[in-house]
C-alpha positions in Angstrom: 0.0 0.0 0.0 2.8 2.3 1.0 4.6 1.5 -2.3 1.5 2.5 -4.3 1.3 5.8 -2.4 4.9 6.5 -3.1 4.3 5.9 -6.8 1.4 8.3 -6.8 3.5 10.9 -5.0 6.3 10.4 -7.5 3.9 10.9 -10.4 2.5 14.1 -8.8 6.0 15.4 -8.2 7.1 14.7 -11.7 3.9 16.3 -13.1 4.5 19.4 -11.0 8.1 19.5 -12.1 7.0 19.3 -15.7 4.4 22.1 -15.1 7.1 24.3 -13.5 9.4 23.5 -16.4 6.8 24.5 -19.0 6.1 27.6 -17.0 9.8 28.5 -17.0 10.0 28.0 -20.8 6.9 30.2 -21.3 8.4 32.8 -19.0 11.6 32.7 -21.0 9.9 33.1 -24.4 10.9 36.3 -26.2 8.0 38.7 -26.6 8.2 40.9 -29.7 5.9 43.7 -30.5 5.7 44.5 -34.2 3.9 47.5 -35.7 3.4 47.0 -39.4 2.7 49.8 -41.9 -0.4 48.1 -43.4 -1.3 45.9 -46.3 -1.0 48.3 -49.1 0.8 46.1 -51.6 1.8 42.6 -52.6 5.2 43.3 -51.2 3.8 44.2 -47.8 1.6 41.1 -47.6 4.7 39.0 -48.2 6.6 40.9 -45.6 3.9 40.4 -43.0 3.8 36.6 -43.8 7.5 36.4 -43.5 7.5 38.0 -40.0 4.6 35.9 -38.7 5.9 32.6 -40.0 9.4 33.3 -38.8 8.2 34.2 -35.3 6.3 30.9 -35.1 9.4 28.9 -36.3 11.7 30.8 -33.9 9.4 30.3 -30.9 8.8 34.0 -30.5 5.6 35.4 -28.9 4.7 37.9 -31.6 2.3 40.8 -30.8 1.3 42.2 -34.2 -0.6 45.4 -35.3 -1.6 46.8 -38.6 -1.4 50.6 -38.8 -3.4 50.9 -42.0 -0.7 53.3 -43.3 -1.3 55.9 -40.5 1.6 57.1 -38.3 -0.7 57.8 -35.4 -1.8 54.1 -35.4 1.8 52.9 -35.3 2.6 55.3 -32.4 -0.4 54.0 -30.5 0.8 50.4 -31.1 4.3 51.2 -29.9 3.0 52.8 -26.7 0.8 49.8 -26.1 3.9 47.5 -26.4 5.8 49.7 -24.0 2.9 49.5 -21.5 2.8 45.7 -22.0 6.6 45.6 -21.2 7.5 43.5 -24.3 11.1 42.4 -24.6 11.7 44.0 -28.0 9.8 46.5 -30.3 10.1 46.4 -34.1 8.3 48.4 -36.7 8.4 49.5 -40.4 7.8 53.3 -40.1 5.1 54.8 -42.4 7.2 58.0 -42.8 10.8 59.0 -41.7 10.0 61.8 -39.3 8.0 62.3 -36.1 9.2 59.3 -34.1 11.5 60.9 -31.4 8.9 61.2 -28.6 7.7 57.6 -28.7 11.3 56.2 -29.2 12.4 58.2 -26.2 9.6 56.5 -24.2 10.8 53.1 -25.4 14.4 54.0 -24.4 13.2 55.2 -21.0 11.5 51.9 -20.5 14.7 50.1 -21.5 13.0 48.3 -24.4 15.3 48.0 -27.5 13.8 49.0 -30.9 14.6 47.5 -34.3 13.6 49.2 -37.5 12.7 47.0 -40.5 12.4 47.9 -44.2 12.3 51.7 -43.6 14.5 54.1 -41.7 13.7 57.1 -39.5 15.2 60.5 -39.1 16.1 61.3 -35.5 18.6 63.6 -33.8 19.9 60.7 -31.6 20.4 57.4 -33.4 20.8 55.6 -30.0 17.0 55.7 -29.9 17.0 52.5 -32.0 19.3 49.5 -31.9 19.4 48.4 -35.5 17.9 48.8 -38.9 17.3 45.8 -41.1 16.4 46.5 -44.7 17.3 47.5 -48.2 19.4 50.4 -49.5 16.7 52.3 -51.2 19.1 55.0 -52.5 21.1 52.3 -54.3 17.9 50.8 -55.6 17.1 54.1 -57.2 20.6 54.3 -58.7 20.1 50.8 -60.1 16.9 52.0 -61.8 18.6 55.0 -63.2 21.6 53.0 -64.5 19.2 50.6 -66.2 17.6 53.5 -68.0 20.9 54.9 -69.1 21.9 51.5 -70.5 18.4 51.1 -72.2 18.8 54.5 -74.0 22.5 54.2 -74.7 23.4 55.9 -78.0 19.9 57.3 -78.4 18.9 61.0 -78.7 16.7 62.8 -76.3 14.5 64.1 -75.0 13.5 61.1 -72.7 10.5 62.2 -70.6 9.9 60.4 -67.3 6.6 60.3 -65.4 7.3 59.4 -61.8 4.9 57.5 -59.6 6.0 58.3 -56.1 5.3 56.1 -53.0 3.9 57.4 -49.7 5.0 61.0 -49.3 7.7 61.3 -46.6 8.5 57.6 -46.6 12.1 56.4 -46.9 11.7 54.4 -50.1 9.9 57.2 -51.9 12.6 59.7 -50.9 15.5 57.5 -51.7 14.3 55.9 -54.9 13.6 59.4 -56.3 17.0 60.7 -55.1 18.8 57.7 -56.5 17.3 58.2 -60.0 18.1 62.0 -59.9 21.7 61.3 -58.9 22.2 59.1 -61.9 20.5 61.2 -64.6 21.5 64.7 -63.3 24.4 65.0 -65.8 22.5 63.5 -68.7 20.5 66.2 -70.4 18.4 63.7 -72.4 16.4 62.7 -69.3 13.8 64.9 -67.8 11.2 64.2 -65.1 8.1 66.0 -66.5 5.6 64.7 -63.9 5.8 63.4 -60.3 3.0 62.5 -58.0 2.3 60.1 -55.2 0.2 57.0 -55.8 0.7 55.9 -52.1 2.3 52.6 -53.1 -1.2 51.2 -54.1 -2.4 49.7 -57.4 -5.5 52.0 -57.4 -3.3 55.0 -56.7 -0.9 54.2 -59.5 -3.8 53.8 -62.0 -5.4 57.1 -60.9 -2.2 59.1 -61.1 -1.2 57.6 -64.5 -4.6 58.5 -65.9 -4.0 62.1 -64.9 -0.5 62.0 -66.4 -1.8 60.7 -69.7 -4.5 63.3 -69.9 -1.9 66.1 -69.2 1.1 64.7 -71.3 -0.2 61.9 -73.5 2.5 60.5 -75.9 5.1 62.9 -74.5 5.7 60.3 -71.8 8.6 57.9 -72.7 9.2 56.3 -69.3 7.1 55.5 -66.2 9.4 55.3 -63.1 7.2 53.7 -60.4 8.4 53.4 -56.8 6.8 50.0 -56.5 5.2 47.2 -58.6 1.7 47.7 -57.4 1.6 51.3 -58.7 3.3 50.1 -61.9 0.6 47.5 -62.5 -2.0 50.1 -62.0 -0.2 52.4 -64.4 -0.1 49.6 -67.0 -3.9 49.3 -66.8 -4.3 53.0 -67.4 -1.8 53.0 -70.3 -3.7 50.1 -72.0 -7.0 51.8 -71.5 -5.5 54.8 -73.3 -4.8 52.7 -76.3 -1.0 52.5 -75.8 1.3 49.6 -75.2 3.1 49.5 -71.9 6.6 48.1 -72.2 6.8 49.4 -75.8 5.2 52.8 -76.3 6.0 53.6 -72.7 8.9 52.0 -70.9 8.1 50.8 -67.3 10.7 50.8 -64.6 9.6 49.5 -61.2 10.7 48.3 -57.8 10.2 45.2 -55.5 10.3 42.3 -58.0 7.1 40.7 -56.8 5.4 37.9 -58.7 3.0 40.4 -60.2 5.9 42.2 -61.7 7.3 39.0 -63.1 4.0 38.2 -64.7 3.9 41.7 -66.3 7.4 41.3 -67.6 6.7 37.9 -69.1 3.7 39.5 -70.8 6.0 42.2 -72.2 4.3 45.0 -70.3 7.0 45.9 -67.8 10.6 46.3 -68.7 12.5 45.9 -65.4 11.9 45.6 -61.7 14.6 46.3 -59.1 14.5 43.8 -56.3 13.6 44.8 -52.8 13.2 41.6 -50.7 10.3 41.5 -48.2 11.5 38.3 -46.5 13.0 40.0 -43.5 11.4 37.7 -40.9 14.3 35.4 -40.2 16.8 38.3 -39.9 14.4 40.1 -37.5 14.0 37.1 -35.2 17.7 36.4 -35.1 18.4 40.1 -34.4 15.7 40.4 -31.7 17.0 37.4 -29.8 20.6 38.8 -29.8 19.4 42.2 -28.7 17.2 40.8 -25.9 20.2 38.8 -24.7 22.3 42.0 -24.5 24.5 41.1 -27.5 25.8 43.7 -29.8 24.5 43.7 -33.4 25.4 45.9 -36.5 23.5 49.2 -36.6 22.8 48.7 -40.3 21.9 45.3 -41.7 21.5 45.4 -45.5 19.6 42.8 -47.5 21.2 41.4 -50.7 19.3 42.2 -53.9 19.6 42.5 -57.6 17.9 43.8 -60.8 15.5 41.7 -63.0 15.0 42.9 -66.6 12.1 41.4 -68.6 14.5 39.2 -70.5 15.2 37.1 -67.4 11.7 37.0 -66.0 10.5 33.6 -67.4 13.6 31.8 -66.2 13.5 33.3 -62.7 9.7 33.3 -62.1 9.4 29.7 -60.9 11.8 30.3 -58.0 10.2 33.5 -56.7 8.8 33.3 -53.1 6.7 36.4 -53.2 
C-alpha cells in the first residue's frame, strides 16, 4: 500500500516538475511587439507573412498590429507595447520623421527598438538599436543606371513620369534621389511629372490616368516606386490605347510575382529587387538584442535587378 502511495507521490512530483518546467519555458519566451505599416501592396503582404511565420518557427511570442498606413496608429501600437513591457519592439515606419517622442519613451522603458524595411530621421540614433532592410538609394541608382543602358546611344528628350510612393517615406525619398543622382548629368532625361500613388495599385492607375491626360504621348518612361503602382499604371496605359513596355517603358521596384507576370507579358521592362523576406533576420536580431548582445547598426539585405528578358527563367523560384 505504501509502495502505491509513493508511486502516486512520485507521479504528482514529476507532473509538478513538468508544469514548472513548461512555465519556465513560457516565461523565457521572447515577446516581440511589431507595428506593421499596413497591407498596401503585394510586397507588404509577403513581408507580414515572413514576419509571422518566422516568429512561429523561432518560438517568439509575436504581438502584431496593422497601422493601415497611418503614423498615429503605429505610435499607439508602440506605446501599447511599452505598456505591456515586451522584450523588443520592431516596426516599419510609415514615414521618416515624427518618431522621437515615442522612441524616447521606449528607451526610458529600456526596451530596444529594431527598424525594419524603412529608416527614421532622429537627432539621436541611439533611440533605435538596429535597422534591417534595403538600401533604397542604391535601388534608385540601379533603376537610373538601367535607364541609361536602355537608351545608350539614343537621342533625347526622354521624358519620365514618376509615380512616387507614400509622401515622406524612406523608399519614396531615396528611390527618387537615386534616380536623380544618376541622370543629373544626362541632359536627355527629364522628369516631367511626379505625384504620389501611395504605393497602391489603385493610386498608380489614378495618377497615371491624370499623367496621360496632361502629357499623352510625350511620356517615354514611367518610373514607379513599386510594382503595385506600376501594374495600376499599366492598366491606365492600355485603357488609353497605348502599349506598356513598348510605347512607354516601365521601370519599377520590389520584384514581386505580379511584376514578373507583367514582364513575361512584355508589359513591364524591369523591376529592381527589394526583398520583403525580413522575418528570419528580424527574429535572429531580436534574440541577440534581448540577450544583451551587440548587433550591427545597419543590416542590408542582398538584392539584384531583373530585366524582362530574365523573368521567365526566374519566375518559378520567386517566393513572393
